[in-house]
C-alpha positions in Angstrom: -7.3 -5.8 25.6 -8.5 -7.1 22.2 -10.2 -10.1 23.7 -11.8 -8.0 26.5 -13.2 -5.4 24.1 -14.3 -8.1 21.6 -16.2 -9.9 24.3 -18.6 -7.0 24.8 -22.0 -6.5 23.0 -22.6 -3.3 21.1 -23.9 -1.4 24.2 -20.9 -2.6 26.2 -18.5 -1.4 23.5 -20.2 2.0 23.5 -19.7 2.3 27.3 -16.1 1.1 27.1 -15.3 3.7 24.4 -17.0 6.4 26.3 -15.2 5.8 29.6 -11.9 5.5 27.9 -12.5 8.9 26.2 -13.5 10.5 29.5 -10.4 9.0 31.2 -8.3 10.3 28.4 -9.5 13.9 29.0 -9.2 13.5 32.7 -5.7 12.2 32.3 -4.7 15.5 30.7 -6.1 17.4 33.6 -4.3 15.0 36.0 -1.0 15.6 34.2 -1.5 19.3 34.7 -2.4 18.7 38.4 0.7 16.6 38.9 2.8 19.3 37.5 1.1 21.7 39.9 1.8 19.2 42.7 5.5 19.1 41.8 5.7 22.9 41.8 3.8 23.0 45.1 6.1 20.4 46.7 9.1 22.5 45.7 7.6 25.6 47.3 5.5 24.4 50.3 6.6 20.8 50.9 4.9 17.5 50.6 2.7 17.7 53.7 1.1 21.0 52.6 0.3 19.5 49.2 -1.4 16.5 51.0 -3.5 19.0 53.0 -4.6 20.7 49.8 -5.7 17.3 48.4 -3.9 17.7 45.2 -2.0 14.4 45.2 -4.0 12.2 42.9 -4.0 8.5 42.6 -4.9 6.4 39.5 -6.7 3.7 41.6 -10.1 5.2 41.1 -9.5 5.5 37.4 -8.5 1.9 37.2 -11.6 0.8 39.0 -13.8 2.8 36.8 -12.2 1.3 33.7 -12.5 -2.2 35.0 -16.2 -1.7 35.6 -16.6 -1.3 31.8 -13.8 -3.3 30.4 -12.9 -6.8 31.7 -9.1 -6.5 32.0 -6.5 -7.6 34.4 -5.6 -4.7 36.8 -2.1 -4.6 35.5 -3.3 -4.2 31.9 -5.7 -1.5 33.0 -2.7 0.4 34.5 -0.8 0.1 31.3 -3.8 1.2 29.2 -4.3 4.3 31.4 -0.6 5.2 31.2 -0.8 5.5 27.4 -3.8 7.8 27.3 -2.0 11.1 27.8 0.3 10.3 24.9 -2.6 9.5 22.7 -4.3 12.7 23.7 -1.2 14.7 22.9 -1.2 13.2 19.4 -4.9 13.9 18.8 -4.6 17.5 20.2 -1.7 18.3 18.0 -3.4 17.0 14.9 -6.6 18.8 15.8 -4.7 22.1 16.3 -2.7 21.8 13.1 -5.7 20.6 11.0 -4.0 17.3 10.2 -5.7 13.9 9.7 -4.5 11.2 12.1 -5.2 7.9 10.3 -4.6 5.0 12.7 -3.2 2.0 11.0 -4.7 -1.6 11.2 -2.5 -4.6 12.1 -3.4 -8.2 12.9 -6.9 -9.5 13.7 -5.8 -10.3 17.3 -4.7 -6.7 17.9 -7.3 -4.8 15.7 -10.1 -4.8 18.4 -7.8 -3.0 20.8 -6.8 -0.6 18.0 -10.5 0.0 17.2 -11.2 0.7 20.9 -8.4 3.3 21.1 -9.3 4.9 17.8 -12.9 5.2 18.7 -12.0 6.8 22.1 -9.9 9.3 20.2 -12.9 10.0 17.9 -15.0 10.5 21.0 -12.6 13.2 22.2 -11.5 14.9 18.9 -14.1 14.2 16.2 -16.7 16.6 17.6 -19.0 18.8 15.6 -17.5 19.7 12.2 -14.4 17.7 13.0 -12.9 18.5 16.4 -13.7 19.5 19.9 -14.3 23.2 20.6 -12.0 23.0 23.5 -10.3 19.9 24.9 -7.3 20.3 27.1 -6.9 23.8 25.7 -6.7 22.7 22.0 -9.1 24.2 19.4 -10.7 21.6 17.1 -10.4 21.5 13.3 -13.3 22.4 11.2 -12.7 20.4 8.0 -14.0 16.9 8.9 -12.9 14.1 11.2 -9.5 14.4 12.8 -9.2 10.7 13.7 -9.7 8.0 11.0 -9.5 4.3 11.5 -8.3 1.7 9.0 -10.2 -1.3 7.7 -8.7 -4.2 5.7 -10.6 -5.6 2.8 -8.7 -8.9 2.8 -10.6 -10.0 5.9 -13.8 -11.9 5.5 -15.4 -9.8 8.3 -14.2 -6.4 7.0 -17.6 -5.0 6.1 -19.1 -6.2 9.5 -16.1 -4.6 11.4 -16.6 -1.3 9.6 -20.3 -1.2 10.2 -19.9 -2.2 13.8 -17.5 0.6 14.5 -19.8 3.1 12.7 -22.6 1.9 14.9 -20.5 2.5 18.0 -19.5 6.0 16.8 -23.2 6.8 16.1 -24.2 5.7 19.6 -21.5 7.8 21.3 -22.9 11.3 20.8 -24.8 13.0 18.0 -21.9 15.2 17.1 -19.1 12.5 16.9 -17.9 12.2 13.3 -16.3 9.1 11.8 -13.5 8.6 9.3 -12.4 5.4 7.6 -9.3 4.6 5.5 -10.0 1.5 3.4 -7.1 -0.7 2.4 -6.8 -4.3 1.1 -4.4 -5.5 3.8 -0.9 -7.0 3.9 -0.6 -9.8 6.4 -2.2 -12.7 4.6 0.5 -15.3 5.3 0.9 -14.4 9.0 -2.8 -14.2 9.6 -3.4 -17.7 8.1 -0.4 -19.2 10.0 -1.6 -17.7 13.2 -5.2 -19.0 12.7 -3.9 -22.5 11.9 -1.6 -22.4 15.0 -4.6 -21.4 17.2 -7.0 -23.8 15.6 -9.2 -20.9 14.4 -11.0 -20.4 11.1 -9.0 -18.6 8.4 -10.0 -14.9 8.7 -8.6 -14.1 5.2 -10.7 -14.2 2.0 -10.2 -17.3 -0.1 -9.2 -15.5 -3.3 -8.0 -12.1 -4.4 -11.3 -11.7 -6.3 -13.1 -12.1 -3.0 -11.0 -9.4 -1.5 -11.8 -7.1 -4.3 -15.5 -7.8 -3.8 -15.3 -7.0 0.0 -13.2 -3.9 -0.7 -15.6 -2.5 -3.2 -18.5 -3.3 -0.8 -16.7 -1.3 2.0 -16.4 1.7 -0.4 -20.1 1.5 -1.3 -21.1 1.4 2.4 -18.9 4.5 3.2 -20.1 6.5 0.1 -23.7 5.9 1.2 -22.8 6.9 4.7 -21.1 10.1 3.5 -24.1 11.0 1.3 -26.6 10.3 4.2 -24.6 12.5 6.6 -24.3 15.3 4.1 -28.1 15.2 3.4 -29.0 15.4 7.1 -28.0 17.0 10.3 -26.0 13.9 11.3 -22.3 14.1 12.2 -20.0 13.9 9.3 -18.6 10.7 7.7 -15.4 10.6 5.6 -13.6 7.9 3.6 -10.2 7.5 2.1 -10.1 5.0 -0.8 -6.5 3.8 -0.5 -5.8 1.5 -3.3 -3.7 0.9 -6.5 -6.5 -1.1 -8.1 -7.8 0.7 -11.1 -11.2 -1.1 -11.1 -11.8 -0.2 -7.4 -10.8 3.5 -8.1 -13.2 3.7 -11.1 -16.0 2.1 -9.2 -15.5 4.6 -6.3 -15.4 7.6 -8.6 -18.6 6.4 -10.3 -20.2 5.8 -6.9 -19.2 9.3 -5.8 -20.9 10.8 -8.8 -24.0 8.5 -8.4 -24.4 9.7 -4.8 -24.2 13.3 -5.9 -21.1 14.0 -3.8 -18.7 16.9 -4.4 -15.3 15.4 -5.4 -13.7 18.6 -3.8 -15.8 18.3 -0.6 -13.1 16.6 1.4 -15.2 13.7 2.7 -14.1 11.3 -0.1 -10.5 11.2 -1.0 -8.2 8.7 -2.8 -4.7 7.6 -1.8 -1.7 5.8 -3.3 1.9 5.4 -2.3 4.3 8.1 -3.6 6.1 6.9 -6.6 3.5 4.2 -7.4 0.3 4.1 -9.4 0.9 7.6 -11.0 -1.3 6.3 -13.9 -4.1 6.4 -11.3 -3.2 9.4 -9.2 -2.5 11.9 -11.9 -5.8 11.4 -13.9 -7.8 11.4 -10.7 -6.3 14.7 -9.6 -6.7 16.1 -13.1 -10.4 15.1 -13.0 -10.9 17.1 -9.8 -10.7 14.4 -7.2 -8.7 14.8 -4.0 -5.7 12.6 -4.0 -3.2 11.8 -1.1 0.2 10.4 -1.7 1.6 8.3 1.1 5.3 9.0 1.7 7.1 6.5 3.9 9.8 8.2 6.0 12.9 6.5 7.5 16.0 4.6 6.6 16.1 2.1 3.7 16.0 -0.8 6.2 12.8 0.7 7.7 11.1 1.7 4.5 11.7 -1.4 2.3 9.5 -3.7 4.5 6.7 -1.2 4.3 6.9 -0.9 0.5 7.1 -4.7 0.1 3.9 -5.1 2.2 2.2 -2.5 -0.1 3.2 -4.7 -3.1 2.1 -7.8 -1.3 -1.3 -6.5 -0.3 -2.3 -5.6 -3.9 -1.4 -7.5 -7.0 -2.5 -4.5 -9.0 0.7 -2.8 -7.9 2.8 -5.0 -10.2 0.2 -4.7 -13.0 0.2 -0.9 -12.5 4.0 -0.8 -12.8 3.9 -2.6 -16.1 1.1 -0.3 -17.2 3.1 2.8 -16.2 6.1 1.6 -18.2 3.8 1.1 -21.3 2.4 4.6 -20.9 5.8 6.2 -20.4 7.1 4.4 -23.5 4.1 5.6 -25.5 4.6 9.2 -24.3 8.3 9.2 -25.0 7.7 7.8 -28.5 5.0 10.5 -29.1 7.4 13.3 -28.0 10.2 12.0 -30.2 7.8 11.8 -33.2 6.6 15.4 -32.6 10.2 16.7 -32.5 11.0 14.8 -35.7 
């Protein structure tokens, strides 16, 4: 699916996202219809249900999808089968006023993730943030429901972000867009895969290059948020998810420079719970909105996640040392005051 979507020009991507969004909504109605069919078969029998024309087939949906997205038919069936589950997630988040931030993975899977995320945006990021009524679910009013993730360690990160915003802008005038900006955590695997496939290395050459790309993504999104707020355009929102002090300071300064309200909800910061408190606490105290990411699961499940967070940002280790220094200083000050 990634290769099929990536092969399309911008207009083709807009059409593919649109048809997938429409099929997602239709899939919910078909699920309801199938439930009605099952009930009808129990009460009137299979033949009567056929006469009423309520036995649906996915063949027409497959053909419609294939006319916009060059997939194998078997892949199209698998893609369609997951749409009701995605809709259920989006509808629940929309109803509960919860952001659904779709994670990024490897470069060879990200185009497919982008396609599905944008289709979810097409359905749920309507108006102020959600659809007025999709499958019986009321939309949220506090900004985009669906956010996609963009990785600053990729050379093409800024271009990927801008392309997805262009697709979102071309969908409908009321479709909003949310972006979570991270540095990324799969350097070794990405480079090994590229070498194995004989492809150019997609990862930035140095950590400093990654910082430059990341900061540029933040600048792009802050400008988009400001433009959207100053006009009648659909909303834009950004989560600056980093433990890097310099990037956080630059983002805070950029927010002020753009005249954005730090409590407005369209620019938020994020760090992992238990890490970078020397960044999170001052940010919150200064009036910025701060999210803390809390990994949930067994130790075996959580440790790999936390190790990737450390690997994706060298500032994590520097921040840990900084926190120890600050804690030592604060403890010493308290002891002296008591004395």
